[in-house]
Structure formats: C-alpha cells, structure tokens
C-alpha positions in Angstrom: 17.1 7.3 17.8 14.8 8.5 14.7 11.4 10.2 14.5 10.0 8.0 11.4 7.5 5.8 12.2 5.7 3.0 10.8 1.8 2.7 10.4 -0.5 -0.1 9.7 -4.0 1.0 8.5 -5.8 -2.4 8.0 -8.9 -4.4 8.5 -12.4 -5.0 7.0 -13.8 -1.2 6.4 -13.9 0.8 3.9 -11.5 3.6 4.4 -7.9 2.5 4.6 -6.1 3.2 1.2 -7.9 6.8 1.9 -6.6 7.7 5.2 -3.3 6.5 3.5 -4.0 9.1 0.8 -4.9 11.7 3.0 -1.1 11.2 5.1 0.5 11.7 1.2 -1.5 14.9 0.6 -0.7 16.3 4.0 3.1 14.9 3.9 3.5 16.1 0.1 1.6 19.7 1.6 4.2 20.3 3.6 7.0 20.1 1.6 7.6 16.2 2.1 9.0 13.7 -0.6 6.1 11.0 -1.1 6.4 7.8 -2.9 3.3 6.2 -2.7 3.1 2.6 -4.2 0.2 0.7 -4.7 -0.1 -3.6 -4.8 -2.7 -5.5 -6.3 -4.5 -2.6 -8.1 -4.3 -2.7 -11.7 -2.2 -0.1 -13.6 -5.3 0.3 -16.6 -8.0 0.8 -14.4 -9.2 4.2 -13.8 -8.3 4.3 -9.8 -9.2 8.2 -8.7 -6.8 8.2 -5.9 -4.1 7.7 -8.4 -5.2 10.0 -11.0 -5.4 12.8 -7.9 -1.8 12.1 -6.6 0.0 11.8 -9.8 -1.8 15.6 -10.4 -1.6 17.2 -7.0 1.9 17.6 -6.5 5.3 17.0 -7.7 6.5 15.9 -4.7 4.1 12.4 -5.2 5.9 9.9 -6.9 3.1 7.0 -8.0 4.1 3.5 -8.3 1.9 0.6 -9.9 2.8 -3.2 -9.3 2.5 -3.9 -12.9 1.9 -7.8 -13.5 0.1 -9.6 -17.1 -3.2 -9.3 -16.9 -4.0 -13.0 -16.9 -2.6 -13.1 -13.3 -5.1 -11.6 -11.4 -8.5 -11.5 -12.8 -11.6 -10.7 -10.6 -10.3 -10.1 -8.1 -8.1 -13.6 -8.1 -4.9 -14.7 -8.6 -4.7 -17.3 -11.3 -1.4 -18.9 -10.8 0.2 -18.1 -7.3 3.5 -18.9 -8.1 3.8 -16.7 -11.1 2.4 -13.8 -9.5 4.6 -14.3 -6.3 7.8 -14.0 -8.5 6.0 -10.6 -10.1 5.6 -9.3 -7.0 9.2 -10.3 -5.1 10.8 -8.4 -8.3 9.0 -5.4 -7.5 9.5 -5.6 -4.4 13.2 -5.3 -4.7 12.4 -1.9 -6.1 10.4 -0.9 -3.5 13.3 -2.2 -0.9 15.8 0.1 -3.0 13.7 3.0 -2.7 13.0 2.5 1.1 16.7 3.0 1.6 17.8 5.5 -0.8 17.1 8.4 1.8 15.3 9.9 -1.9 11.5 10.0 0.1 10.6 11.1 3.5 7.1 8.8 2.9 6.4 6.0 1.8 3.3 4.5 1.4 2.8 0.6 0.6 -0.5 0.4 -0.4 -2.6 -3.3 0.1 0.5 -4.9 1.4 -2.0 -6.3 3.6 -3.2 -8.4 0.7 0.3 -9.7 -0.8 1.3 -10.7 3.1 -2.3 -12.8 2.9 -2.0 -14.5 0.0 2.0 -15.3 0.7 3.0 -13.2 -1.9 6.2 -12.0 -0.3 7.3 -13.8 3.3 6.7 -11.7 6.4 10.3 -12.0 7.6 10.8 -9.6 4.0 8.5 -7.2 5.3 10.1 -7.0 8.1 13.5 -6.4 7.0 12.0 -3.9 4.7 11.1 -2.1 7.4 13.9 -2.5 9.6 16.3 -1.5 6.6 14.8 1.9 5.5 16.2 5.1 5.7 16.1 6.7 9.6 13.9 9.2 8.1 11.8 7.3 6.2 8.0 6.8 7.4 6.4 4.6 6.3 2.4 3.5 6.2 1.0 0.1 5.2 -2.4 -0.6 4.3 -4.4 -3.8 3.6 -7.4 -6.2 5.6 -5.1 -8.1 7.2 -1.6 -8.3 8.6 0.6 -10.5 10.6 0.6 -9.9 14.3 4.6 -9.4 14.4 4.2 -6.5 11.1 1.1 -4.9 14.4 3.6 -5.2 17.1 6.5 -3.7 14.7 4.4 -0.9 13.8 4.7 2.7 16.1 0.4 3.2 14.8 -2.0 1.2 14.1 -5.5 1.9 13.1 -8.1 -1.0 12.7 -11.1 -0.1 10.2 -13.9 -2.2 11.3 -16.7 -2.6 8.6 -20.2 -2.1 10.4 -22.7 -1.8 7.2 -20.9 -0.9 3.7 -23.5 -1.4 0.4 -20.9 -4.5 -1.2 -23.4 -6.2 1.5 -26.6 -5.1 -0.3 -24.9 -6.3 -3.7 -24.3 -2.7 -4.5 -21.1 -2.4 -7.4 -18.1 -0.1 -6.8 -18.7 3.5 -7.6 -16.2 5.6 -9.6 -15.3 8.6 -7.3 -16.6 6.8 -4.6 -14.7 2.9 -4.2 -12.3 3.7 -6.6 
C-alpha cells in the first residue's frame, strides 16, 4: 500500500492556495520534486505565489493553464464550451505528469473552480487521482468539490470565511490576496 495521500483544501475562506504553497515549499525543502499547477489564474497577471515558487527552488516546477484572453474576463468564463476544450486539453498534460513518476507532490490549484463550472468531469478527476504514480501526493484547492472527491481524499480541510475585506468592498491587494 502506498503512503501517498490526496489532500483537499476547500471552502469560501482565504488561505487555500497559501496552504498549498506552504505544502509545496515544505516538500521542496526536503528535496522532494514538486509540480504546482494553476487553473483559472491568468498567466499574465503577476501572482505573488507563482513568482516565489519559481524562484525558491529548482525542485518546484510551476505550470499555468494558458488560455485565450477572451475566454476568462473579470473572473467570468465568456465561452464555456471553448474554455472546457482548453481545460480538458491541458488536463491531458496534467494526467501524464501524475502518472510519470517524475514528481513527488502535485498541486492542482483551483481545480475546484474547474469542477464547479463543469469544465471537466468529476469522473475524469477521480481517474487522474486513482491512476497517479503510487508515490505521488496530490493537493487540490478550490471553493467547491463534489462529495465523491472529498470522500476519496485522505485529508480534507475546509476554510470557512467569517469575515473578509472584500465584504466591505476593498479590492484584492498585491502581496496579500495575489
């Protein structure tokens, strides 16, 4: 039996990606090979964790789902069918990575959003998790996950918002929210 685990960080509270970044940094600090994959985050936007991960360790590879600018505007998918095609094509690469044995930790950041929008099927994600290399730990983040994925996971942590500056109309701040 493998000792690798599937971890899910989900909920409406702040800190899911931050927790996944912490897990990636911890693993890389122990010499583990990490692949940090980001969905639904604009490759051209200067996201702080992406910049840090790329510069912190040669053991961390960051891959961002790139898509045409017109498909995701102001946090909204403009053409669900075309966006789903892009995500599913990108997921083929992620599936190869998960089975390759090349990494010790795979983070799938914002996979919950991809599932919530119906861009990929729950069955496909479960297949990825079940067919991964036996020594690969996987971390999934996002606001929502289907119950079957939560049931499959070995560790599930829910982040619950009590209050947030967004509720007062404050915008995301560089270095704090991104």
